[in-house]
Backbone as JSON Lines, residues from 0, in Angstrom:
{"i":0,"aa":"M","n":[-5.1,21.42,-10.69],"ca":[-5.4,20.94,-12.04],"c":[-5.44,22.14,-12.99]}
{"i":1,"aa":"N","n":[-4.59,22.21,-13.99],"ca":[-4.46,23.38,-14.83],"c":[-5.42,23.39,-16.0]}
{"i":2,"aa":"N","n":[-5.85,22.24,-16.48],"ca":[-6.66,22.16,-17.68],"c":[-8.14,22.03,-17.34]}
{"i":3,"aa":"S","n":[-8.94,23.05,-17.73],"ca":[-10.37,23.03,-17.42],"c":[-11.05,21.83,-18.04]}
{"i":4,"aa":"W","n":[-10.64,21.46,-19.26],"ca":[-11.28,20.34,-19.93],"c":[-11.13,19.05,-19.15]}
{"i":5,"aa":"L","n":[-9.98,18.88,-18.5],"ca":[-9.76,17.67,-17.72],"c":[-10.64,17.66,-16.47]}
{"i":6,"aa":"K","n":[-10.77,18.82,-15.84],"ca":[-11.64,18.94,-14.67],"c":[-13.08,18.63,-15.05]}
{"i":7,"aa":"W","n":[-13.55,19.18,-16.18],"ca":[-14.92,18.93,-16.61],"c":[-15.13,17.45,-16.93]}
{"i":8,"aa":"A","n":[-14.18,16.85,-17.6],"ca":[-14.3,15.43,-17.97],"c":[-14.36,14.54,-16.74]}
{"i":9,"aa":"T","n":[-13.52,14.81,-15.75],"ca":[-13.51,13.97,-14.54],"c":[-14.78,14.17,-13.72]}
{"i":10,"aa":"E","n":[-15.31,15.4,-13.7],"ca":[-16.55,15.63,-12.96],"c":[-17.73,14.96,-13.65]}
{"i":11,"aa":"L","n":[-17.76,15.02,-14.98],"ca":[-18.81,14.32,-15.72],"c":[-18.73,12.81,-15.48]}
{"i":12,"aa":"Q","n":[-17.51,12.28,-15.52],"ca":[-17.33,10.85,-15.27],"c":[-17.8,10.46,-13.87]}
{"i":13,"aa":"S","n":[-17.49,11.28,-12.88],"ca":[-17.9,10.99,-11.5],"c":[-19.42,10.99,-11.37]}
{"i":14,"aa":"I","n":[-20.08,11.98,-12.0],"ca":[-21.55,12.04,-11.96],"c":[-22.15,10.81,-12.65]}
{"i":15,"aa":"A","n":[-21.56,10.46,-13.8],"ca":[-22.08,9.31,-14.55],"c":[-21.9,8.02,-13.78]}
{"i":16,"aa":"Q","n":[-20.75,7.83,-13.17],"ca":[-20.48,6.59,-12.44],"c":[-21.42,6.42,-11.26]}
{"i":17,"aa":"A","n":[-21.63,7.51,-10.5],"ca":[-22.56,7.44,-9.37],"c":[-23.97,7.19,-9.86]}
{"i":18,"aa":"G","n":[-24.35,7.87,-10.96],"ca":[-25.69,7.68,-11.5],"c":[-25.94,6.27,-11.97]}
{"i":19,"aa":"L","n":[-24.97,5.69,-12.67],"ca":[-25.11,4.32,-13.15],"c":[-25.2,3.32,-12.0]}
{"i":20,"aa":"T","n":[-24.59,3.67,-10.87],"ca":[-24.61,2.77,-9.71],"c":[-25.96,2.82,-8.99]}
{"i":21,"aa":"F","n":[-26.51,4.02,-8.88],"ca":[-27.68,4.17,-8.01],"c":[-29.0,4.39,-8.74]}
{"i":22,"aa":"C","n":[-28.99,4.59,-10.07],"ca":[-30.25,4.83,-10.78],"c":[-31.11,3.57,-10.76]}
{"i":23,"aa":"E","n":[-32.43,3.77,-10.87],"ca":[-33.36,2.65,-10.7],"c":[-34.19,2.35,-11.94]}
{"i":24,"aa":"N","n":[-33.95,3.07,-13.04],"ca":[-34.71,2.76,-14.26],"c":[-33.82,2.91,-15.48]}
{"i":25,"aa":"D","n":[-34.26,2.3,-16.58],"ca":[-33.44,2.26,-17.79],"c":[-33.29,3.63,-18.43]}
{"i":26,"aa":"Y","n":[-34.27,4.51,-18.25],"ca":[-34.18,5.85,-18.85],"c":[-33.03,6.63,-18.23]}
{"i":27,"aa":"D","n":[-32.95,6.61,-16.9],"ca":[-31.86,7.3,-16.22],"c":[-30.52,6.65,-16.56]}
{"i":28,"aa":"R","n":[-30.51,5.33,-16.63],"ca":[-29.27,4.62,-16.97],"c":[-28.76,5.07,-18.34]}
{"i":29,"aa":"D","n":[-29.67,5.21,-19.29],"ca":[-29.28,5.63,-20.64],"c":[-28.69,7.05,-20.6]}
{"i":30,"aa":"R","n":[-29.3,7.95,-19.81],"ca":[-28.8,9.32,-19.71],"c":[-27.4,9.35,-19.1]}
{"i":31,"aa":"Y","n":[-27.19,8.59,-18.04],"ca":[-25.88,8.58,-17.38],"c":[-24.81,7.95,-18.26]}
{"i":32,"aa":"E","n":[-25.21,6.96,-19.06],"ca":[-24.25,6.36,-19.99],"c":[-23.85,7.36,-21.05]}
{"i":33,"aa":"K","n":[-24.79,8.21,-21.47],"ca":[-24.46,9.26,-22.45],"c":[-23.49,10.28,-21.84]}
{"i":34,"aa":"I","n":[-23.7,10.62,-20.58],"ca":[-22.78,11.54,-19.91],"c":[-21.39,10.94,-19.83]}
{"i":35,"aa":"R","n":[-21.3,9.66,-19.51],"ca":[-20.0,8.99,-19.47],"c":[-19.33,9.03,-20.83]}
{"i":36,"aa":"N","n":[-20.09,8.8,-21.88],"ca":[-19.52,8.81,-23.23],"c":[-19.01,10.2,-23.6]}
{"i":37,"aa":"I","n":[-19.71,11.24,-23.14],"ca":[-19.25,12.6,-23.4],"c":[-17.89,12.83,-22.72]}
{"i":38,"aa":"S","n":[-17.75,12.34,-21.5],"ca":[-16.47,12.51,-20.79],"c":[-15.35,11.79,-21.52]}
{"i":39,"aa":"I","n":[-15.64,10.63,-22.06],"ca":[-14.64,9.88,-22.83],"c":[-14.28,10.62,-24.1]}
{"i":40,"aa":"D","n":[-15.29,11.21,-24.77],"ca":[-15.04,11.97,-26.0],"c":[-14.15,13.18,-25.72]}
{"i":41,"aa":"I","n":[-14.36,13.85,-24.58],"ca":[-13.54,15.01,-24.22],"c":[-12.09,14.59,-24.08]}
{"i":42,"aa":"L","n":[-11.85,13.5,-23.35],"ca":[-10.47,13.04,-23.15],"c":[-9.83,12.61,-24.47]}
{"i":43,"aa":"H","n":[-10.61,11.93,-25.31],"ca":[-10.08,11.48,-26.6],"c":[-9.67,12.68,-27.45]}
{"i":44,"aa":"K","n":[-10.49,13.72,-27.48],"ca":[-10.23,14.89,-28.31],"c":[-8.94,15.59,-27.9]}
{"i":45,"aa":"Y","n":[-8.71,15.7,-26.59],"ca":[-7.58,16.49,-26.12],"c":[-6.31,15.66,-25.87]}
{"i":46,"aa":"T","n":[-6.42,14.34,-25.89],"ca":[-5.23,13.51,-25.63],"c":[-4.89,12.58,-26.78]}
{"i":47,"aa":"D","n":[-5.84,12.34,-27.7],"ca":[-5.65,11.4,-28.81],"c":[-5.47,9.97,-28.33]}
{"i":48,"aa":"I","n":[-5.84,9.7,-27.08],"ca":[-5.83,8.32,-26.58],"c":[-7.06,7.59,-27.14]}
{"i":49,"aa":"D","n":[-6.87,6.35,-27.53],"ca":[-7.95,5.56,-28.1],"c":[-9.14,5.45,-27.16]}
{"i":50,"aa":"H","n":[-10.35,5.5,-27.71],"ca":[-11.56,5.43,-26.89],"c":[-11.58,4.22,-25.97]}
{"i":51,"aa":"S","n":[-11.2,3.06,-26.52],"ca":[-11.24,1.82,-25.72],"c":[-10.28,1.88,-24.55]}
{"i":52,"aa":"K","n":[-9.1,2.5,-24.76],"ca":[-8.13,2.63,-23.67],"c":[-8.64,3.57,-22.6]}
{"i":53,"aa":"I","n":[-9.26,4.68,-23.01],"ca":[-9.83,5.61,-22.04],"c":[-10.91,4.93,-21.22]}
{"i":54,"aa":"R","n":[-11.76,4.17,-21.89],"ca":[-12.83,3.49,-21.16],"c":[-12.25,2.47,-20.18]}
{"i":55,"aa":"E","n":[-11.18,1.83,-20.56],"ca":[-10.56,0.82,-19.69],"c":[-9.98,1.44,-18.42]}
{"i":56,"aa":"I","n":[-9.25,2.56,-18.55],"ca":[-8.55,3.12,-17.4],"c":[-9.33,4.21,-16.68]}
{"i":57,"aa":"F","n":[-10.34,4.77,-17.34],"ca":[-11.0,5.95,-16.8],"c":[-12.47,5.72,-16.5]}
{"i":58,"aa":"A","n":[-13.12,4.86,-17.27],"ca":[-14.58,4.76,-17.16],"c":[-15.06,3.32,-17.04]}
{"i":59,"aa":"S","n":[-14.29,2.48,-16.36],"ca":[-14.68,1.07,-16.23],"c":[-15.08,0.7,-14.81]}
{"i":60,"aa":"E","n":[-14.9,1.63,-13.85],"ca":[-15.22,1.32,-12.47],"c":[-16.72,1.46,-12.21]}
{"i":61,"aa":"T","n":[-17.16,0.86,-11.11],"ca":[-18.55,0.98,-10.69],"c":[-18.58,1.47,-9.24]}
{"i":62,"aa":"G","n":[-19.75,1.91,-8.81],"ca":[-19.87,2.41,-7.45],"c":[-19.5,3.88,-7.36]}
{"i":63,"aa":"Y","n":[-19.64,4.45,-6.18],"ca":[-19.31,5.86,-5.99],"c":[-17.81,6.07,-6.22]}
{"i":64,"aa":"Q","n":[-17.48,7.06,-7.04],"ca":[-16.08,7.27,-7.4],"c":[-15.3,7.89,-6.24]}
{"i":65,"aa":"T","n":[-14.2,7.26,-5.88],"ca":[-13.35,7.74,-4.79],"c":[-11.91,7.85,-5.28]}
{"i":66,"aa":"P","n":[-11.05,8.61,-4.58],"ca":[-9.66,8.76,-5.01],"c":[-8.89,7.44,-4.95]}
{"i":67,"aa":"K","n":[-7.91,7.31,-5.82],"ca":[-6.96,6.22,-5.76],"c":[-5.85,6.61,-4.79]}
{"i":68,"aa":"V","n":[-5.17,5.64,-4.21],"ca":[-4.12,5.91,-3.22],"c":[-2.8,5.33,-3.7]}
{"i":69,"aa":"D","n":[-1.81,6.2,-3.85],"ca":[-0.46,5.81,-4.29],"c":[0.49,6.01,-3.11]}
{"i":70,"aa":"I","n":[1.13,4.94,-2.68],"ca":[2.01,5.01,-1.51],"c":[3.47,4.92,-1.95]}
{"i":71,"aa":"R","n":[4.3,5.87,-1.49],"ca":[5.71,5.93,-1.85],"c":[6.57,5.8,-0.6]}
{"i":72,"aa":"A","n":[7.5,4.86,-0.63],"ca":[8.4,4.63,0.5],"c":[9.63,5.51,0.37]}
{"i":73,"aa":"V","n":[9.94,6.24,1.43],"ca":[11.08,7.16,1.45],"c":[12.17,6.54,2.31]}
{"i":74,"aa":"I","n":[13.25,6.09,1.67],"ca":[14.33,5.38,2.36],"c":[15.63,6.14,2.12]}
{"i":75,"aa":"I","n":[16.09,6.84,3.14],"ca":[17.3,7.65,3.01],"c":[18.37,7.11,3.95]}
{"i":76,"aa":"K","n":[19.55,6.88,3.38],"ca":[20.66,6.36,4.16],"c":[21.93,7.11,3.75]}
{"i":77,"aa":"E","n":[22.62,7.68,4.74],"ca":[23.87,8.41,4.49],"c":[23.68,9.48,3.42]}
{"i":78,"aa":"D","n":[22.6,10.26,3.57],"ca":[22.29,11.38,2.67],"c":[21.99,10.96,1.24]}
{"i":79,"aa":"K","n":[21.65,9.68,1.05],"ca":[21.26,9.21,-0.27],"c":[19.87,8.56,-0.17]}
{"i":80,"aa":"I","n":[19.07,8.74,-1.23],"ca":[17.72,8.22,-1.23],"c":[17.62,7.03,-2.19]}
{"i":81,"aa":"L","n":[16.89,6.01,-1.77],"ca":[16.73,4.8,-2.57],"c":[15.66,5.02,-3.63]}
{"i":82,"aa":"M","n":[16.03,4.75,-4.89],"ca":[15.09,4.9,-6.0],"c":[15.13,3.66,-6.87]}
{"i":83,"aa":"I","n":[14.04,3.47,-7.6],"ca":[13.92,2.31,-8.49],"c":[13.84,2.78,-9.94]}
{"i":84,"aa":"H","n":[14.39,1.97,-10.84],"ca":[14.39,2.25,-12.28],"c":[13.16,1.58,-12.88]}
{"i":85,"aa":"E","n":[12.18,2.39,-13.26],"ca":[10.9,1.86,-13.72],"c":[11.0,1.26,-15.12]}
{"i":86,"aa":"K","n":[10.44,0.07,-15.3],"ca":[10.37,-0.52,-16.63],"c":[9.38,0.23,-17.51]}
{"i":87,"aa":"I","n":[8.32,0.76,-16.92],"ca":[7.21,1.33,-17.68],"c":[7.61,2.55,-18.49]}
{"i":88,"aa":"D","n":[8.53,3.38,-17.96],"ca":[8.93,4.58,-18.7],"c":[10.44,4.8,-18.73]}
{"i":89,"aa":"G","n":[11.21,3.88,-18.13],"ca":[12.66,4.0,-18.16],"c":[13.22,5.07,-17.26]}
{"i":90,"aa":"K","n":[12.4,5.62,-16.37],"ca":[12.85,6.67,-15.46],"c":[12.81,6.16,-14.02]}
{"i":91,"aa":"W","n":[13.09,7.06,-13.07],"ca":[13.31,6.64,-11.69],"c":[12.27,7.2,-10.74]}
{"i":92,"aa":"S","n":[11.93,6.41,-9.73],"ca":[10.95,6.85,-8.73],"c":[11.24,6.21,-7.39]}
{"i":93,"aa":"L","n":[10.57,6.72,-6.38],"ca":[10.59,6.07,-5.08],"c":[9.83,4.76,-5.17]}
{"i":94,"aa":"P","n":[10.23,3.74,-4.43],"ca":[9.45,2.49,-4.44],"c":[8.01,2.79,-4.04]}
{"i":95,"aa":"G","n":[7.07,2.23,-4.78],"ca":[5.68,2.49,-4.41],"c":[4.71,2.07,-5.49]}
{"i":96,"aa":"G","n":[3.43,2.32,-5.21],"ca":[2.37,1.96,-6.15],"c":[1.02,2.04,-5.47]}
{"i":97,"aa":"W","n":[0.0,1.49,-6.14],"ca":[-1.35,1.55,-5.61],"c":[-1.46,0.75,-4.32]}
{"i":98,"aa":"A","n":[-2.21,1.29,-3.36],"ca":[-2.48,0.57,-2.13],"c":[-3.42,-0.6,-2.42]}
{"i":99,"aa":"D","n":[-3.15,-1.73,-1.82],"ca":[-4.01,-2.9,-1.97],"c":[-5.14,-2.87,-0.94]}
{"i":100,"aa":"V","n":[-6.26,-3.5,-1.27],"ca":[-7.34,-3.62,-0.31],"c":[-6.88,-4.49,0.87]}
{"i":101,"aa":"N","n":[-7.48,-4.25,2.02],"ca":[-7.17,-4.99,3.25],"c":[-5.7,-4.86,3.66]}
{"i":102,"aa":"T","n":[-5.07,-3.76,3.25],"ca":[-3.66,-3.53,3.57],"c":[-3.49,-2.12,4.11]}
{"i":103,"aa":"S","n":[-2.75,-1.97,5.19],"ca":[-2.53,-0.65,5.78],"c":[-1.49,0.13,4.98]}
{"i":104,"aa":"V","n":[-1.37,1.41,5.27],"ca":[-0.36,2.24,4.62],"c":[1.04,1.69,4.89]}
{"i":105,"aa":"A","n":[1.31,1.36,6.15],"ca":[2.62,0.82,6.51],"c":[2.9,-0.5,5.79]}
{"i":106,"aa":"E","n":[1.92,-1.37,5.74],"ca":[2.1,-2.67,5.07],"c":[2.36,-2.48,3.58]}
{"i":107,"aa":"S","n":[1.68,-1.51,2.98],"ca":[1.9,-1.24,1.56],"c":[3.31,-0.74,1.31]}
{"i":108,"aa":"A","n":[3.81,0.15,2.17],"ca":[5.17,0.66,2.02],"c":[6.19,-0.46,2.15]}
{"i":109,"aa":"V","n":[5.98,-1.37,3.09],"ca":[6.87,-2.51,3.28],"c":[6.86,-3.4,2.05]}
{"i":110,"aa":"R","n":[5.67,-3.7,1.55],"ca":[5.55,-4.6,0.39],"c":[6.21,-4.02,-0.85]}
{"i":111,"aa":"E","n":[5.9,-2.75,-1.16],"ca":[6.43,-2.13,-2.37],"c":[7.96,-2.01,-2.3]}
{"i":112,"aa":"S","n":[8.48,-1.68,-1.12],"ca":[9.94,-1.55,-0.97],"c":[10.64,-2.87,-1.28]}
{"i":113,"aa":"Y","n":[10.06,-3.96,-0.78],"ca":[10.69,-5.26,-0.97],"c":[10.52,-5.76,-2.4]}
{"i":114,"aa":"E","n":[9.29,-5.64,-2.94],"ca":[9.03,-6.17,-4.28],"c":[9.78,-5.4,-5.36]}
{"i":115,"aa":"E","n":[9.87,-4.08,-5.23],"ca":[10.45,-3.27,-6.3],"c":[11.93,-2.97,-6.11]}
{"i":116,"aa":"A","n":[12.38,-2.87,-4.86],"ca":[13.77,-2.47,-4.61],"c":[14.58,-3.52,-3.87]}
{"i":117,"aa":"G","n":[13.93,-4.59,-3.39],"ca":[14.64,-5.6,-2.61],"c":[15.04,-5.09,-1.24]}
{"i":118,"aa":"A","n":[14.34,-4.08,-0.74],"ca":[14.67,-3.47,0.55],"c":[13.68,-3.91,1.62]}
{"i":119,"aa":"R","n":[14.21,-4.38,2.73],"ca":[13.36,-4.65,3.89],"c":[13.39,-3.42,4.78]}
{"i":120,"aa":"V","n":[12.2,-2.89,5.09],"ca":[12.13,-1.6,5.79],"c":[11.15,-1.64,6.95]}
{"i":121,"aa":"K","n":[11.28,-0.61,7.8],"ca":[10.34,-0.39,8.89],"c":[9.79,1.03,8.75]}
{"i":122,"aa":"P","n":[8.51,1.18,8.41],"ca":[7.91,2.51,8.29],"c":[7.91,3.23,9.64]}
{"i":123,"aa":"T","n":[8.21,4.53,9.62],"ca":[8.31,5.28,10.87],"c":[7.34,6.46,10.98]}
{"i":124,"aa":"R","n":[7.05,7.14,9.86],"ca":[6.12,8.27,9.94],"c":[5.65,8.68,8.55]}
{"i":125,"aa":"I","n":[4.53,9.41,8.52],"ca":[4.0,9.97,7.28],"c":[4.66,11.33,7.05]}
{"i":126,"aa":"I","n":[5.24,11.51,5.87],"ca":[5.83,12.79,5.51],"c":[4.78,13.72,4.89]}
{"i":127,"aa":"A","n":[3.98,13.18,3.98],"ca":[3.01,14.03,3.3],"c":[1.9,13.2,2.67]}
{"i":128,"aa":"V","n":[0.74,13.85,2.52],"ca":[-0.36,13.32,1.73],"c":[-0.72,14.42,0.74]}
{"i":129,"aa":"Q","n":[-0.48,14.17,-0.55],"ca":[-0.65,15.21,-1.56],"c":[-1.61,14.78,-2.67]}
{"i":130,"aa":"L","n":[-2.31,15.77,-3.21],"ca":[-3.17,15.54,-4.37],"c":[-2.28,15.58,-5.62]}
{"i":131,"aa":"A","n":[-2.2,14.47,-6.32],"ca":[-1.21,14.32,-7.39],"c":[-1.31,15.41,-8.45]}
{"i":132,"aa":"N","n":[-2.5,15.76,-8.88],"ca":[-2.63,16.73,-9.96],"c":[-2.24,18.15,-9.57]}
{"i":133,"aa":"R","n":[-1.93,18.38,-8.29],"ca":[-1.4,19.67,-7.87],"c":[0.13,19.66,-7.82]}
{"i":134,"aa":"H","n":[0.72,18.49,-7.94],"ca":[2.17,18.39,-7.76],"c":[2.89,17.64,-8.88]}
{"i":135,"aa":"N","n":[2.2,16.72,-9.54],"ca":[2.87,15.83,-10.49],"c":[2.41,16.08,-11.92]}
{"i":136,"aa":"N","n":[3.22,15.6,-12.88],"ca":[2.92,15.74,-14.3],"c":[2.98,14.38,-14.97]}
{"i":137,"aa":"P","n":[2.13,14.12,-15.96],"ca":[1.06,15.01,-16.44],"c":[-0.18,14.9,-15.57]}
{"i":138,"aa":"D","n":[-1.15,15.82,-15.78],"ca":[-2.44,15.7,-15.1],"c":[-3.11,14.39,-15.53]}
{"i":139,"aa":"L","n":[-3.78,13.75,-14.58],"ca":[-4.42,12.47,-14.85],"c":[-5.95,12.57,-14.69]}
{"i":140,"aa":"P","n":[-6.7,11.74,-15.41],"ca":[-8.16,11.84,-15.38],"c":[-8.81,11.15,-14.19]}
{"i":141,"aa":"F","n":[-8.11,11.03,-13.11],"ca":[-8.71,10.53,-11.87],"c":[-7.93,11.12,-10.71]}
{"i":142,"aa":"T","n":[-8.56,11.14,-9.55],"ca":[-7.95,11.75,-8.37],"c":[-7.04,10.74,-7.68]}
{"i":143,"aa":"I","n":[-5.82,11.18,-7.36],"ca":[-4.86,10.32,-6.67],"c":[-4.35,11.03,-5.43]}
{"i":144,"aa":"Y","n":[-4.39,10.34,-4.29],"ca":[-3.71,10.8,-3.09],"c":[-2.35,10.1,-3.04]}
{"i":145,"aa":"K","n":[-1.27,10.89,-2.99],"ca":[0.07,10.34,-2.84],"c":[0.48,10.44,-1.38]}
{"i":146,"aa":"I","n":[0.82,9.31,-0.79],"ca":[1.25,9.26,0.61],"c":[2.73,8.89,0.66]}
{"i":147,"aa":"F","n":[3.53,9.8,1.19],"ca":[4.98,9.57,1.31],"c":[5.28,9.09,2.73]}
{"i":148,"aa":"V","n":[5.88,7.9,2.82],"ca":[6.11,7.25,4.11],"c":[7.61,7.11,4.36]}
{"i":149,"aa":"E","n":[8.1,7.75,5.42],"ca":[9.51,7.6,5.78],"c":[9.74,6.21,6.37]}
{"i":150,"aa":"C","n":[10.8,5.56,5.94],"ca":[11.1,4.2,6.39],"c":[12.56,4.07,6.79]}
{"i":151,"aa":"D","n":[12.82,3.28,7.81],"ca":[14.18,2.89,8.16],"c":[14.51,1.59,7.43]}
{"i":152,"aa":"M","n":[15.69,1.54,6.83],"ca":[16.06,0.34,6.1],"c":[16.71,-0.69,7.01]}
{"i":153,"aa":"I","n":[16.29,-1.93,6.86],"ca":[16.87,-3.04,7.6],"c":[18.0,-3.66,6.79]}
{"i":154,"aa":"D","n":[17.73,-4.0,5.54],"ca":[18.76,-4.45,4.62],"c":[18.25,-4.28,3.2]}
{"i":155,"aa":"H","n":[19.16,-4.46,2.23],"ca":[18.8,-4.19,0.84],"c":[19.57,-5.1,-0.1]}
{"i":156,"aa":"S","n":[18.86,-5.79,-0.97],"ca":[19.47,-6.61,-2.01],"c":[18.5,-6.68,-3.18]}
{"i":157,"aa":"F","n":[18.81,-5.93,-4.24],"ca":[17.89,-5.86,-5.38],"c":[17.7,-7.23,-6.0]}
{"i":158,"aa":"R","n":[16.42,-7.51,-6.34],"ca":[16.07,-8.77,-6.98],"c":[15.37,-8.47,-8.29]}
{"i":159,"aa":"E","n":[15.64,-9.28,-9.31],"ca":[14.95,-9.13,-10.59],"c":[13.45,-9.29,-10.39]}
{"i":160,"aa":"N","n":[12.67,-8.41,-11.02],"ca":[11.21,-8.47,-10.88],"c":[10.55,-7.91,-12.14]}
{"i":161,"aa":"I","n":[9.23,-7.95,-12.2],"ca":[8.52,-7.58,-13.42],"c":[8.3,-6.08,-13.56]}
{"i":162,"aa":"E","n":[8.57,-5.29,-12.51],"ca":[8.26,-3.86,-12.55],"c":[9.47,-2.95,-12.68]}
{"i":163,"aa":"T","n":[10.62,-3.38,-12.15],"ca":[11.77,-2.48,-12.11],"c":[13.01,-3.11,-12.72]}
{"i":164,"aa":"L","n":[13.87,-2.23,-13.27],"ca":[15.11,-2.67,-13.9],"c":[16.28,-2.7,-12.93]}
{"i":165,"aa":"D","n":[16.22,-1.82,-11.92],"ca":[17.34,-1.69,-11.0],"c":[16.89,-0.83,-9.82]}
{"i":166,"aa":"A","n":[17.75,-0.73,-8.83],"ca":[17.52,0.15,-7.69],"c":[18.87,0.69,-7.23]}
{"i":167,"aa":"G","n":[18.86,1.91,-6.73],"ca":[20.11,2.49,-6.27],"c":[19.89,3.69,-5.39]}
{"i":168,"aa":"F","n":[20.94,4.09,-4.69],"ca":[20.89,5.26,-3.81],"c":[21.49,6.47,-4.51]}
{"i":169,"aa":"F","n":[20.84,7.64,-4.32],"ca":[21.27,8.85,-5.01],"c":[21.29,10.05,-4.07]}
{"i":170,"aa":"L","n":[22.32,10.89,-4.25],"ca":[22.36,12.17,-3.57],"c":[21.33,13.11,-4.19]}
{"i":171,"aa":"L","n":[20.87,14.08,-3.41],"ca":[19.9,15.04,-3.93],"c":[20.46,15.8,-5.13]}
{"i":172,"aa":"D","n":[21.75,16.07,-5.11],"ca":[22.38,16.84,-6.19],"c":[22.7,16.01,-7.43]}
{"i":173,"aa":"S","n":[22.44,14.72,-7.37],"ca":[22.75,13.87,-8.54],"c":[21.63,12.86,-8.78]}
{"i":174,"aa":"L","n":[20.39,13.36,-8.79],"ca":[19.25,12.48,-9.03],"c":[19.21,12.05,-10.49]}
{"i":175,"aa":"P","n":[18.75,10.83,-10.76],"ca":[18.6,10.37,-12.14],"c":[17.34,10.99,-12.75]}
{"i":176,"aa":"P","n":[17.09,10.78,-14.05],"ca":[15.86,11.28,-14.67],"c":[14.63,10.74,-13.92]}
{"i":177,"aa":"L","n":[13.76,11.64,-13.49],"ca":[12.65,11.25,-12.63],"c":[11.38,10.95,-13.42]}
{"i":178,"aa":"S","n":[10.65,9.96,-12.95],"ca":[9.31,9.66,-13.46],"c":[8.35,10.62,-12.76]}
{"i":179,"aa":"T","n":[8.11,11.77,-13.38],"ca":[7.42,12.86,-12.68],"c":[5.95,12.57,-12.41]}
{"i":180,"aa":"E","n":[5.38,11.58,-13.08],"ca":[4.03,11.14,-12.72],"c":[4.03,10.53,-11.33]}
{"i":181,"aa":"R","n":[5.16,9.97,-10.93],"ca":[5.26,9.3,-9.65],"c":[5.89,10.18,-8.57]}
{"i":182,"aa":"N","n":[6.91,10.93,-8.94],"ca":[7.55,11.84,-7.99],"c":[8.33,12.92,-8.72]}
{"i":183,"aa":"T","n":[8.35,14.12,-8.17],"ca":[9.07,15.24,-8.75],"c":[10.28,15.58,-7.89]}
{"i":184,"aa":"R","n":[11.12,16.47,-8.4],"ca":[12.27,16.89,-7.61],"c":[11.83,17.58,-6.32]}
{"i":185,"aa":"S","n":[10.8,18.4,-6.4],"ca":[10.34,19.1,-5.2],"c":[9.85,18.12,-4.15]}
{"i":186,"aa":"Q","n":[9.25,17.02,-4.57],"ca":[8.81,16.0,-3.62],"c":[10.0,15.27,-2.99]}
{"i":187,"aa":"I","n":[11.02,15.02,-3.8],"ca":[12.24,14.41,-3.26],"c":[12.91,15.36,-2.27]}
{"i":188,"aa":"E","n":[12.97,16.64,-2.6],"ca":[13.52,17.64,-1.68],"c":[12.74,17.66,-0.37]}
{"i":189,"aa":"M","n":[11.43,17.56,-0.46],"ca":[10.59,17.5,0.73],"c":[10.97,16.31,1.62]}
{"i":190,"aa":"C","n":[11.25,15.18,0.99],"ca":[11.62,13.98,1.74],"c":[12.96,14.16,2.46]}
{"i":191,"aa":"F","n":[13.93,14.76,1.79],"ca":[15.21,15.03,2.44],"c":[15.05,16.01,3.6]}
{"i":192,"aa":"K","n":[14.21,17.02,3.42],"ca":[13.96,17.99,4.49],"c":[13.36,17.31,5.71]}
{"i":193,"aa":"A","n":[12.42,16.4,5.47],"ca":[11.8,15.68,6.58],"c":[12.81,14.81,7.3]}
{"i":194,"aa":"K","n":[13.68,14.16,6.54],"ca":[14.68,13.28,7.14],"c":[15.62,14.04,8.06]}
{"i":195,"aa":"K","n":[15.96,15.28,7.68],"ca":[16.92,16.06,8.45],"c":[16.28,16.75,9.66]}
{"i":196,"aa":"S","n":[14.96,16.74,9.74],"ca":[14.26,17.44,10.81],"c":[13.74,16.46,11.86]}
{"i":197,"aa":"R","n":[14.13,16.69,13.1],"ca":[13.6,15.86,14.17],"c":[12.13,16.14,14.41]}
{"i":198,"aa":"V","n":[11.74,17.39,14.19],"ca":[10.34,17.77,14.36],"c":[9.82,18.2,12.98]}
{"i":199,"aa":"F","n":[9.07,17.34,12.35],"ca":[8.55,17.62,11.01],"c":[7.06,17.3,11.0]}
{"i":200,"aa":"E","n":[6.25,18.32,10.75],"ca":[4.81,18.1,10.69],"c":[4.43,17.62,9.3]}
{"i":201,"aa":"A","n":[3.61,16.59,9.24],"ca":[3.19,16.04,7.96],"c":[2.52,17.12,7.11]}
{"i":202,"aa":"I","n":[2.84,17.12,5.82],"ca":[2.29,18.07,4.87],"c":[1.07,17.43,4.2]}
{"i":203,"aa":"F","n":[0.0,18.2,4.07],"ca":[-1.15,17.67,3.34],"c":[-1.88,18.81,2.66]}
{"i":204,"aa":"D","n":[-2.48,18.51,1.5],"ca":[-3.23,19.51,0.72],"c":[-4.6,19.72,1.34]}
């Protein structure tokens, strides 16, 4: 994480969220709510994002704050990698998204591949588990673990859906514009390296 202000804001938010969950009197609750508001003010000042939006995405959870989990399916066939055209930013990423509750990593990779790319796959191994703010841009006000899952493709037929515009296979040397919040070129290179190696130890931060 390169920006100290973002680190301070996320730590304040984490303290406030835990305090609001476990405090036992109104005086402490008021103090923790003030700390949360300070964290929101910090983010608003440095990002110009509306206060209400920050509160919605950054300061609306309850309970002890834990990392979010983003699972990305890595599907490589004939030296080409399957990517999806994101509606949200018009750029391209590996099929994936937030892990659902009561769902395993493998099940999440299977679901995201089918829903976003129309690909039926069989997960085979974990390539990497990375802390997003050390690898992706821009820095985000919450902790994300990115899990890259290598998958064998069974078949593929893109279907219209609410999240993606298209899906296609790309050579490493001709990648489309990447949604770097979701995946970077170095992460795609890592996936190709894993695919070519019979013995590849999972990478983790």
